[in-house]
TIDRENTI-565141 format. One record per atom (N, C-alpha, C, CB): atom name; residue in three letters; x, y, z. Coordinates in steps of 0.001 Angstrom, whole numbers. Glycine has a CB too. Example, Ala and Ser with C-alpha at 12.3 -4.5 7.8 and 13.67 -1.06 7.14 Angstrom:
2
{name = N, resn = ALA, u = 13190, v = -5690, w = 7800}
{name = CA, resn = ALA, u = 12300, v = -4500, w = 7800}
{name = C, resn = ALA, u = 13200, v = -3300, w = 7800}
{name = CB, resn = ALA, u = 11308, v = -4473, w = 9046}
{name = N, resn = SER, u = 12850, v = -2250, w = 7080}
{name = CA, resn = SER, u = 13670, v = -1060, w = 7140}
{name = C, resn = SER, u = 12900, v = 30, w = 7870}
{name = CB, resn = SER, u = 14084, v = -598, w = 5725}
//
This chain:
62
{name = N, resn = MET, u = 11888, v = -23829, w = 19760}
{name = CA, resn = MET, u = 12505, v = -23473, w = 18503}
{name = C, resn = MET, u = 11889, v = -24274, w = 17346}
{name = CB, resn = MET, u = 14015, v = -23705, w = 18575}
{name = N, resn = ARG, u = 11589, v = -25546, w = 17594}
{name = CA, resn = ARG, u = 10988, v = -26368, w = 16550}
{name = C, resn = ARG, u = 9591, v = -25875, w = 16192}
{name = CB, resn = ARG, u = 10931, v = -27824, w = 16992}
{name = N, resn = LYS, u = 8851, v = -25420, w = 17206}
{name = CA, resn = LYS, u = 7505, v = -24915, w = 16943}
{name = C, resn = LYS, u = 7557, v = -23649, w = 16091}
{name = CB, resn = LYS, u = 6769, v = -24636, w = 18263}
{name = N, resn = LEU, u = 8517, v = -22795, w = 16363}
{name = CA, resn = LEU, u = 8673, v = -21569, w = 15583}
{name = C, resn = LEU, u = 9014, v = -21913, w = 14130}
{name = CB, resn = LEU, u = 9772, v = -20663, w = 16200}
{name = N, resn = PHE, u = 9930, v = -22843, w = 13945}
{name = CA, resn = PHE, u = 10306, v = -23274, w = 12600}
{name = C, resn = PHE, u = 9110, v = -23876, w = 11864}
{name = CB, resn = PHE, u = 11453, v = -24291, w = 12666}
{name = N, resn = ALA, u = 8348, v = -24711, w = 12543}
{name = CA, resn = ALA, u = 7163, v = -25336, w = 11944}
{name = C, resn = ALA, u = 6122, v = -24282, w = 11576}
{name = CB, resn = ALA, u = 6550, v = -26370, w = 12911}
{name = N, resn = ALA, u = 5943, v = -23287, w = 12429}
{name = CA, resn = ALA, u = 4977, v = -22221, w = 12154}
{name = C, resn = ALA, u = 5416, v = -21393, w = 10945}
{name = CB, resn = ALA, u = 4809, v = -21313, w = 13389}
{name = N, resn = LEU, u = 6688, v = -21083, w = 10848}
{name = CA, resn = LEU, u = 7192, v = -20325, w = 9698}
{name = C, resn = LEU, u = 7072, v = -21126, w = 8408}
{name = CB, resn = LEU, u = 8651, v = -19920, w = 9924}
{name = N, resn = LEU, u = 7354, v = -22405, w = 8486}
{name = CA, resn = LEU, u = 7222, v = -23273, w = 7319}
{name = C, resn = LEU, u = 5762, v = -23357, w = 6863}
{name = CB, resn = LEU, u = 7762, v = -24678, w = 7635}
{name = N, resn = ALA, u = 4840, v = -23483, w = 7804}
{name = CA, resn = ALA, u = 3413, v = -23533, w = 7477}
{name = C, resn = ALA, u = 2961, v = -22219, w = 6844}
{name = CB, resn = ALA, u = 2577, v = -23831, w = 8739}
{name = N, resn = LEU, u = 3438, v = -21094, w = 7353}
{name = CA, resn = LEU, u = 3088, v = -19785, w = 6790}
{name = C, resn = LEU, u = 3612, v = -19655, w = 5371}
{name = CB, resn = LEU, u = 3646, v = -18650, w = 7664}
{name = N, resn = LEU, u = 4818, v = -20124, w = 5147}
{name = CA, resn = LEU, u = 5386, v = -20081, w = 3807}
{name = C, resn = LEU, u = 4572, v = -20931, w = 2842}
{name = CB, resn = LEU, u = 6838, v = -20553, w = 3829}
{name = N, resn = CYS, u = 4161, v = -22090, w = 3260}
{name = CA, resn = CYS, u = 3350, v = -22966, w = 2408}
{name = C, resn = CYS, u = 2002, v = -22329, w = 2087}
{name = CB, resn = CYS, u = 3139, v = -24325, w = 3086}
{name = N, resn = LEU, u = 1394, v = -21668, w = 3047}
{name = CA, resn = LEU, u = 101, v = -21015, w = 2819}
{name = C, resn = LEU, u = 230, v = -19882, w = 1822}
{name = CB, resn = LEU, u = -474, v = -20488, w = 4131}
{name = N, resn = CYS, u = 1325, v = -19141, w = 1906}
{name = CA, resn = CYS, u = 1533, v = -18026, w = 972}
{name = C, resn = CYS, u = 1709, v = -18550, w = -449}
{name = CB, resn = CYS, u = 2764, v = -17185, w = 1387}
{name = N, resn = GLN, u = 2402, v = -19636, w = -616}
{name = CA, resn = GLN, u = 2627, v = -20205, w = -1933}
{name = C, resn = GLN, u = 1347, v = -20793, w = -2518}
{name = CB, resn = GLN, u = 3703, v = -21270, w = -1863}
{name = N, resn = ALA, u = 461, v = -21271, w = -1690}
{name = CA, resn = ALA, u = -763, v = -21914, w = -2161}
{name = C, resn = ALA, u = -1706, v = -20923, w = -2838}
{name = CB, resn = ALA, u = -1474, v = -22592, w = -1002}
{name = N, resn = HIS, u = -1589, v = -19644, w = -2553}
{name = CA, resn = HIS, u = -2486, v = -18639, w = -3114}
{name = C, resn = HIS, u = -1934, v = -17993, w = -4374}
{name = CB, resn = HIS, u = -2769, v = -17580, w = -2091}
{name = N, resn = ALA, u = -747, v = -18376, w = -4789}
{name = CA, resn = ALA, u = -152, v = -17798, w = -5993}
{name = C, resn = ALA, u = -865, v = -18334, w = -7227}
{name = CB, resn = ALA, u = 1363, v = -18107, w = -6064}
{name = N, resn = GLY, u = -1074, v = -17471, w = -8196}
{name = CA, resn = GLY, u = -1726, v = -17881, w = -9435}
{name = C, resn = GLY, u = -727, v = -17923, w = -10573}
{name = CB, resn = GLY, u = -2877, v = -16939, w = -9778}
{name = N, resn = PRO, u = -1150, v = -18390, w = -11731}
{name = CA, resn = PRO, u = -254, v = -18443, w = -12886}
{name = C, resn = PRO, u = 28, v = -17044, w = -13421}
{name = CB, resn = PRO, u = -855, v = -19319, w = -13992}
{name = N, resn = ALA, u = 1171, v = -16897, w = -14034}
{name = CA, resn = ALA, u = 1536, v = -15613, w = -14637}
{name = C, resn = ALA, u = 669, v = -15375, w = -15869}
{name = CB, resn = ALA, u = 3051, v = -15578, w = -15012}
{name = N, resn = PRO, u = 320, v = -14135, w = -16154}
{name = CA, resn = PRO, u = -486, v = -13862, w = -17344}
{name = C, resn = PRO, u = 341, v = -14014, w = -18623}
{name = CB, resn = PRO, u = -1082, v = -12451, w = -17268}
{name = N, resn = TYR, u = -338, v = -14257, w = -19723}
{name = CA, resn = TYR, u = 301, v = -14331, w = -21040}
{name = C, resn = TYR, u = 164, v = -12977, w = -21721}
{name = CB, resn = TYR, u = -331, v = -15463, w = -21918}
{name = N, resn = TRP, u = 1121, v = -12658, w = -22563}
{name = CA, resn = TRP, u = 1122, v = -11406, w = -23307}
{name = C, resn = TRP, u = 1376, v = -11710, w = -24777}
{name = CB, resn = TRP, u = 2190, v = -10422, w = -22749}
{name = N, resn = ARG, u = 828, v = -10890, w = -25648}
{name = CA, resn = ARG, u = 1144, v = -10991, w = -27070}
{name = C, resn = ARG, u = 2325, v = -10052, w = -27309}
{name = CB, resn = ARG, u = -107, v = -10620, w = -27991}
{name = N, resn = TRP, u = 3377, v = -10598, w = -27901}
{name = CA, resn = TRP, u = 4615, v = -9860, w = -28158}
{name = C, resn = TRP, u = 4783, v = -9647, w = -29656}
{name = CB, resn = TRP, u = 5839, v = -10613, w = -27575}
{name = N, resn = GLU, u = 5258, v = -8455, w = -30035}
{name = CA, resn = GLU, u = 5474, v = -8122, w = -31440}
{name = C, resn = GLU, u = 6967, v = -7949, w = -31693}
{name = CB, resn = GLU, u = 4697, v = -6837, w = -31835}
{name = N, resn = SER, u = 7446, v = -8552, w = -32793}
{name = CA, resn = SER, u = 8850, v = -8411, w = -33165}
{name = C, resn = SER, u = 9097, v = -6998, w = -33677}
{name = CB, resn = SER, u = 9251, v = -9460, w = -34235}
{name = N, resn = LYS, u = 10181, v = -6381, w = -33226}
{name = CA, resn = LYS, u = 10552, v = -5047, w = -33710}
{name = C, resn = LYS, u = 11149, v = -5121, w = -35115}
{name = CB, resn = LYS, u = 11552, v = -4383, w = -32745}
{name = N, resn = VAL, u = 11565, v = -6311, w = -35536}
{name = CA, resn = VAL, u = 12208, v = -6483, w = -36840}
{name = C, resn = VAL, u = 11191, v = -6685, w = -37960}
{name = CB, resn = VAL, u = 13164, v = -7664, w = -36797}
{name = N, resn = ASP, u = 10295, v = -7677, w = -37797}
{name = CA, resn = ASP, u = 9387, v = -7989, w = -38897}
{name = C, resn = ASP, u = 7905, v = -7969, w = -38521}
{name = CB, resn = ASP, u = 9728, v = -9326, w = -39445}
{name = N, resn = GLY, u = 7576, v = -7590, w = -37288}
{name = CA, resn = GLY, u = 6185, v = -7459, w = -36884}
{name = C, resn = GLY, u = 5481, v = -8754, w = -36540}
{name = CB, resn = GLY, u = 5444, v = -6797, w = -37943}
{name = N, resn = ARG, u = 6203, v = -9889, w = -36504}
{name = CA, resn = ARG, u = 5574, v = -11163, w = -36125}
{name = C, resn = ARG, u = 5015, v = -11075, w = -34717}
{name = CB, resn = ARG, u = 6582, v = -12328, w = -36224}
{name = N, resn = LEU, u = 3944, v = -11814, w = -34446}
{name = CA, resn = LEU, u = 3322, v = -11843, w = -33133}
{name = C, resn = LEU, u = 3456, v = -13235, w = -32536}
{name = CB, resn = LEU, u = 1840, v = -11426, w = -33218}
{name = N, resn = ILE, u = 3803, v = -13284, w = -31249}
{name = CA, resn = ILE, u = 3827, v = -14549, w = -30516}
{name = C, resn = ILE, u = 3157, v = -14327, w = -29174}
{name = CB, resn = ILE, u = 5286, v = -15083, w = -30334}
{name = N, resn = CYS, u = 2801, v = -15412, w = -28517}
{name = CA, resn = CYS, u = 2165, v = -15357, w = -27205}
{name = C, resn = CYS, u = 3102, v = -16014, w = -26197}
{name = CB, resn = CYS, u = 763, v = -16060, w = -27219}
{name = N, resn = ALA, u = 3454, v = -15299, w = -25113}
{name = CA, resn = ALA, u = 4373, v = -15842, w = -24108}
{name = C, resn = ALA, u = 4133, v = -15144, w = -22772}
{name = CB, resn = ALA, u = 5856, v = -15672, w = -24556}
{name = N, resn = GLN, u = 4571, v = -15813, w = -21698}
{name = CA, resn = GLN, u = 4433, v = -15224, w = -20365}
{name = C, resn = GLN, u = 5552, v = -14242, w = -20056}
{name = CB, resn = GLN, u = 4406, v = -16314, w = -19313}
{name = N, resn = VAL, u = 6705, v = -14434, w = -20663}
{name = CA, resn = VAL, u = 7855, v = -13556, w = -20431}
{name = C, resn = VAL, u = 8364, v = -13035, w = -21766}
{name = CB, resn = VAL, u = 8987, v = -14303, w = -19665}
{name = N, resn = SER, u = 9119, v = -11965, w = -21727}
{name = CA, resn = SER, u = 9654, v = -11375, w = -22940}
{name = C, resn = SER, u = 10601, v = -12338, w = -23642}
{name = CB, resn = SER, u = 10368, v = -10068, w = -22624}
{name = N, resn = PRO, u = 10451, v = -12513, w = -24963}
{name = CA, resn = PRO, u = 11358, v = -13394, w = -25696}
{name = C, resn = PRO, u = 12739, v = -12777, w = -25927}
{name = CB, resn = PRO, u = 10745, v = -13760, w = -27022}
{name = N, resn = GLY, u = 12915, v = -11516, w = -25606}
{name = CA, resn = GLY, u = 14223, v = -10885, w = -25775}
{name = C, resn = GLY, u = 14097, v = -9396, w = -26054}
{name = CB, resn = GLY, u = 14991, v = -11557, w = -26900}
{name = N, resn = GLU, u = 15237, v = -8780, w = -26343}
{name = CA, resn = GLU, u = 15259, v = -7329, w = -26549}
{name = C, resn = GLU, u = 14594, v = -6895, w = -27846}
{name = CB, resn = GLU, u = 16674, v = -6837, w = -26533}
{name = N, resn = GLY, u = 14510, v = -7779, w = -28831}
{name = CA, resn = GLY, u = 13927, v = -7424, w = -30120}
{name = C, resn = GLY, u = 12414, v = -7520, w = -30158}
{name = CB, resn = GLY, u = 14495, v = -8295, w = -31178}
{name = N, resn = TRP, u = 11785, v = -7615, w = -28991}
{name = CA, resn = TRP, u = 10336, v = -7759, w = -28919}
{name = C, resn = TRP, u = 9748, v = -6706, w = -27989}
{name = CB, resn = TRP, u = 9953, v = -9170, w = -28443}
{name = N, resn = ARG, u = 8520, v = -6289, w = -28275}
{name = CA, resn = ARG, u = 7809, v = -5361, w = -27383}
{name = C, resn = ARG, u = 6424, v = -5927, w = -27100}
{name = CB, resn = ARG, u = 7707, v = -3925, w = -28013}
{name = N, resn = ARG, u = 5907, v = -5594, w = -25931}
{name = CA, resn = ARG, u = 4580, v = -6064, w = -25525}
{name = C, resn = ARG, u = 3549, v = -5398, w = -26421}
{name = CB, resn = ARG, u = 4297, v = -5754, w = -24012}
{name = N, resn = PHE, u = 2706, v = -6201, w = -27053}
{name = CA, resn = PHE, u = 1750, v = -5710, w = -28035}
{name = C, resn = PHE, u = 332, v = -5644, w = -27484}
{name = CB, resn = PHE, u = 1779, v = -6586, w = -29260}
{name = N, resn = ASN, u = -71, v = -6688, w = -26711}
{name = CA, resn = ASN, u = -1444, v = -6756, w = -26236}
{name = C, resn = ASN, u = -1515, v = -7704, w = -25043}
{name = CB, resn = ASN, u = -2402, v = -7216, w = -27367}
{name = N, resn = GLY, u = -2506, v = -7528, w = -24195}
{name = CA, resn = GLY, u = -2684, v = -8439, w = -23076}
{name = C, resn = GLY, u = -3092, v = -7687, w = -21830}
{name = CB, resn = GLY, u = -1412, v = -9227, w = -22819}
{name = N, resn = PRO, u = -3147, v = -8328, w = -20710}
{name = CA, resn = PRO, u = -2796, v = -9722, w = -20425}
{name = C, resn = PRO, u = -3929, v = -10680, w = -20804}
{name = CB, resn = PRO, u = -2451, v = -9885, w = -18944}
{name = N, resn = PHE, u = -3535, v = -11938, w = -21036}
{name = CA, resn = PHE, u = -4461, v = -13008, w = -21373}
{name = C, resn = PHE, u = -4355, v = -14113, w = -20331}
{name = CB, resn = PHE, u = -4179, v = -13559, w = -22790}
{name = N, resn = ASN, u = -5358, v = -14970, w = -20272}
{name = CA, resn = ASN, u = -5345, v = -16045, w = -19273}
{name = C, resn = ASN, u = -5006, v = -17412, w = -19865}
{name = CB, resn = ASN, u = -6687, v = -16119, w = -18586}
{name = N, resn = ASN, u = -4589, v = -17457, w = -21152}
{name = CA, resn = ASN, u = -4220, v = -18746, w = -21745}
{name = C, resn = ASN, u = -3092, v = -18550, w = -22753}
{name = CB, resn = ASN, u = -5445, v = -19412, w = -22426}
{name = N, resn = ALA, u = -2482, v = -19653, w = -23174}
{name = CA, resn = ALA, u = -1312, v = -19609, w = -24050}
{name = C, resn = ALA, u = -1651, v = -19312, w = -25506}
{name = CB, resn = ALA, u = -578, v = -20910, w = -23971}
{name = N, resn = ARG, u = -2922, v = -19225, w = -25839}
{name = CA, resn = ARG, u = -3313, v = -18862, w = -27201}
{name = C, resn = ARG, u = -3581, v = -17365, w = -27325}
{name = CB, resn = ARG, u = -4552, v = -19649, w = -27625}
{name = N, resn = CYS, u = -3474, v = -16646, w = -26218}
{name = CA, resn = CYS, u = -3704, v = -15192, w = -26190}
{name = C, resn = CYS, u = -5073, v = -14834, w = -26769}
{name = CB, resn = CYS, u = -2598, v = -14459, w = -26973}
{name = N, resn = ARG, u = -6107, v = -15510, w = -26256}
{name = CA, resn = ARG, u = -7464, v = -15270, w = -26748}
{name = C, resn = ARG, u = -8388, v = -14676, w = -25705}
{name = CB, resn = ARG, u = -8052, v = -16544, w = -27251}
{name = N, resn = ASP, u = -8287, v = -15102, w = -24445}
{name = CA, resn = ASP, u = -9216, v = -14639, w = -23418}
{name = C, resn = ASP, u = -8515, v = -13650, w = -22489}
{name = CB, resn = ASP, u = -9781, v = -15833, w = -22612}
{name = N, resn = HIS, u = -8993, v = -12409, w = -22468}
{name = CA, resn = HIS, u = -8416, v = -11391, w = -21595}
{name = C, resn = HIS, u = -8717, v = -11692, w = -20137}
{name = CB, resn = HIS, u = -8943, v = -10007, w = -21965}
{name = N, resn = LEU, u = -7815, v = -11253, w = -19288}
{name = CA, resn = LEU, u = -8053, v = -11377, w = -17839}
{name = C, resn = LEU, u = -9053, v = -10339, w = -17392}
{name = CB, resn = LEU, u = -6737, v = -11226, w = -17042}
//
């Protein structure tokens, strides 16, 4: 039983090791058109404008 648990734990660790960072997106405000760069939506008043990007300045496309 311990070997099975150790094997499952090792498999879980290997899967996590291959995960990459989330992409950044440029978001546009529906109210005043302001643009921001974020990995997740800032809220309901924003829509995805451009992306994905590989940095927080929203300059280099993936």
